C-alpha positions in Angstrom: 60.2 4.9 4.4 58.6 3.9 1.4 61.0 3.1 -1.8 59.9 4.5 -5.2 59.3 0.9 -6.9 56.4 0.4 -3.9 55.0 4.0 -4.6 54.7 3.0 -8.2 53.1 -0.1 -7.6 50.4 1.4 -5.1 49.8 4.2 -7.8 49.2 1.9 -10.2 46.9 -0.4 -8.2 44.7 3.0 -7.3 44.6 3.5 -11.2 43.5 0.2 -11.9 41.0 0.5 -9.4 39.6 3.8 -10.5 38.9 2.4 -14.3 37.2 -0.5 -12.9 34.9 1.9 -10.7 34.1 4.0 -14.0 33.7 1.0 -16.2 30.9 -0.1 -13.6 29.6 3.0 -13.5 28.9 2.8 -17.4 27.8 -0.3 -17.8 25.0 0.7 -14.9 24.3 3.3 -16.5 23.5 1.5 -20.4 21.8 -1.0 -18.6 19.5 1.6 -16.9 18.7 2.6 -20.4 17.6 -0.4 -21.6 15.3 -1.2 -18.7 14.1 2.1 -19.0 13.4 2.0 -22.9 11.8 -1.5 -22.2 14.0 -2.9 -25.2 14.9 -6.6 -23.0 12.8 -8.2 -20.3 14.0 -11.3 -18.6 14.3 -13.4 -15.5 14.7 -11.3 -12.5 13.5 -7.9 -14.4 11.2 -5.4 -12.7 9.4 -3.1 -12.9 6.1 -1.6 -14.5 7.4 -2.9 -17.6 7.3 -6.6 -16.4 3.7 -5.9 -15.0 2.4 -4.8 -18.8 3.6 -7.7 -20.5 2.0 -9.9 -17.9 -1.3 -8.7 -18.1 -1.1 -8.9 -21.9 0.2 -12.4 -21.5 -2.8 -13.2 -18.8 -5.2 -11.8 -21.2 -4.2 -13.5 -24.3 -4.6 -16.8 -22.0 -1.0 -17.5 -21.7 -1.6 -17.3 -18.0 1.7 -16.4 -15.9 0.3 -15.7 -12.3 -0.2 -12.4 -10.7 0.6 -9.3 -12.7 3.2 -8.4 -9.9 6.0 -6.8 -11.8 8.5 -9.1 -11.3 9.8 -11.4 -13.7 9.7 -14.9 -12.3 9.7 -18.4 -13.4 6.2 -18.5 -14.4 6.5 -15.1 -16.0 9.3 -17.0 -18.2 7.6 -20.0 -19.1 4.5 -18.0 -20.2 6.7 -16.1 -22.1 8.0 -19.2 -23.7 4.8 -20.8 -24.5 3.7 -17.7 -26.5 7.0 -17.7 -28.1 6.1 -20.9 -29.3 2.8 -20.1 -30.5 3.7 -17.1 -32.6 6.8 -18.9 -34.0 9.5 -16.9 -32.2 12.8 -17.6 -30.9 11.5 -19.8 -27.4 14.2 -18.2 -25.2 12.0 -16.8 -22.5 13.4 -13.2 -23.0 10.9 -10.0 -23.9 12.5 -8.4 -26.5 11.7 -6.1 -29.7 9.7 -8.8 -31.5 8.2 -10.5 -28.6 6.9 -7.1 -27.8 5.7 -6.5 -31.2 3.8 -10.0 -31.0 2.3 -8.9 -28.0 1.3 -5.6 -29.5 3.4 -3.4 -27.0 5.7 -0.9 -27.9 8.4 -0.7 -25.8 8.9 3.0 -25.8 5.9 3.3 -23.8 5.8 -0.1 -22.0 6.5 2.0 -18.8 3.9 5.0 -19.2 0.1 5.1 -19.7 0.6 7.3 -22.6 0.4 10.7 -20.4 -3.0 10.5 -19.0 -3.6 11.3 -15.6 -4.4 8.8 -12.9 -7.7 10.0 -12.2 -8.1 9.6 -16.0 -6.7 6.2 -15.6 -9.3 5.4 -12.6 -12.6 6.9 -14.7 -11.6 4.9 -17.8 -11.1 1.5 -15.3 -15.3 2.4 -13.9 -16.3 2.4 -17.6 -14.5 -0.7 -18.4 -15.9 -2.5 -15.2 -19.1 -1.1 -15.4 -19.5 -1.7 -19.7 -17.6 -5.1 -19.8 -16.9 -6.7 -16.6 -17.7 -10.6 -17.3 -16.1 -10.4 -20.6 -13.3 -12.0 -21.8 -9.9 -9.7 -20.8 -9.0 -8.6 -24.5 -12.5 -7.3 -24.5 -12.7 -5.3 -21.8 -9.4 -3.7 -23.5 -11.0 -3.4 -26.4 -14.3 -1.4 -24.7 -11.3 1.0 -23.2 -9.6 1.3 -26.7 -13.3 2.7 -27.9 -13.1 5.3 -25.5 -9.7 6.5 -26.5 -10.7 6.1 -30.1 -13.3 8.6 -29.1 -10.9 11.3 -27.9 -8.6 10.9 -30.5 -12.1 11.6 -33.4 -13.0 14.9 -34.0 -16.8 13.8 -33.6 -16.2 12.9 -29.9 -15.4 15.3 -27.0 -11.2 15.4 -26.5 -11.3 14.0 -23.3 -12.1 10.6 -21.6 -14.2 12.2 -19.1 -15.9 14.2 -22.1 -16.5 11.4 -23.7 -17.5 9.0 -20.7 -19.9 11.5 -19.7 -21.6 12.3 -23.2 -25.3 12.2 -23.0 -26.8 8.7 -24.1 -23.0 7.3 -25.2 -22.4 4.9 -22.3 -25.2 2.5 -20.5 -22.8 2.3 -17.6 -23.4 6.2 -16.9 -27.0 5.9 -17.1 -27.6 3.2 -15.2 -24.8 3.9 -12.5 -22.9 1.1 -12.6 -20.4 3.4 -13.6 -19.8 4.5 -10.1 -19.4 0.7 -8.9 -15.4 0.4 -7.6 -13.2 -1.0 -10.9 -11.4 -4.7 -10.2 -8.0 -5.3 -10.8 -8.8 -6.7 -14.5 -10.5 -3.4 -15.2 -7.5 -1.2 -14.1 -4.9 -3.9 -16.2 -7.5 -3.4 -19.2 -7.7 0.3 -19.3 -3.9 0.5 -18.7 -3.3 -1.3 -21.3 -5.3 0.5 -24.0 -3.6 3.5 -22.7 -0.6 2.2 -23.2 -1.6 1.6 -27.1 -3.7 -1.9 -27.2 -6.2 -1.6 -29.6 -8.0 -5.2 -29.9 -10.6 -3.0 -32.2 -8.2 -1.9 -34.8 -9.5 2.2 -34.5 -13.4 1.1 -33.6 -15.6 4.1 -32.4 -18.9 1.9 -31.2 -19.6 -1.6 -29.9 -23.1 -2.9 -28.4 -24.4 -5.7 -27.1 -26.9 -7.6 -30.0 -28.8 -9.2 -27.1 -29.7 -6.0 -25.3 -29.2 -3.2 -28.2 -32.4 -0.9 -29.4 -31.0 1.4 -31.3 -31.9 1.1 -35.0 -28.8 3.6 -35.9 -26.0 0.8 -33.8 -27.4 -2.0 -35.9 -26.5 -0.1 -39.6 -23.3 0.1 -38.7 -20.5 -2.3 -40.4 -19.4 -4.9 -37.9 -15.3 -4.9 -37.9 -15.5 -7.8 -35.4 -16.8 -9.6 -32.4 -15.2 -10.1 -29.3 -17.4 -12.1 -26.8 -20.7 -10.5 -26.5 -20.0 -7.1 -28.0 -19.7 -6.2 -31.5 -17.4 -3.7 -32.3 -17.9 -1.5 -35.5 -16.4 2.0 -37.1 
């Protein structure tokens, strides 16, 4: 037969365990919100947000290995090198300031701007057909031009409409659009969909070594990336 004292002691223990379980649940929910919002990435983090950061670091020349979505030693070292170069606190953690310096919006880092998988595939094919062999940032810039046109009232309001607009892209007319894109083209298309625009709003680009249109030469050049001039 249990004494009253033993019953009370067991009740206190059960209550303490319940409170610990509740606290652990609340912490897990809080941690999930941080990860979902993309506010903090560190060693051990996983997911699409990590993959996007890795892709951006690789594109900017801070090689961290394959963009596999796993925040390991190489990714942490690359983040630290990037932070040092940008005058940020060198802690190897991707927080708001590092996101900003990378040109990534934390709130959109796990999405692709609401575009579909077929949009991503078509844009990656365009990037591959138009700019394979260009620096990674130049590939992102080509994708960004397509998306800038989608947003402009002067062009069709869909990725397919922009890409297939008559005489808009050489890769459509010469058939290179139908080549299978590589991972770099996919990454560049996804980065542009997630908001990275190295061109700052440009609507046109051309290779001065091959361009034959007199009109395109009349456009003011905003910047040059690789072999392409970008203009508005």
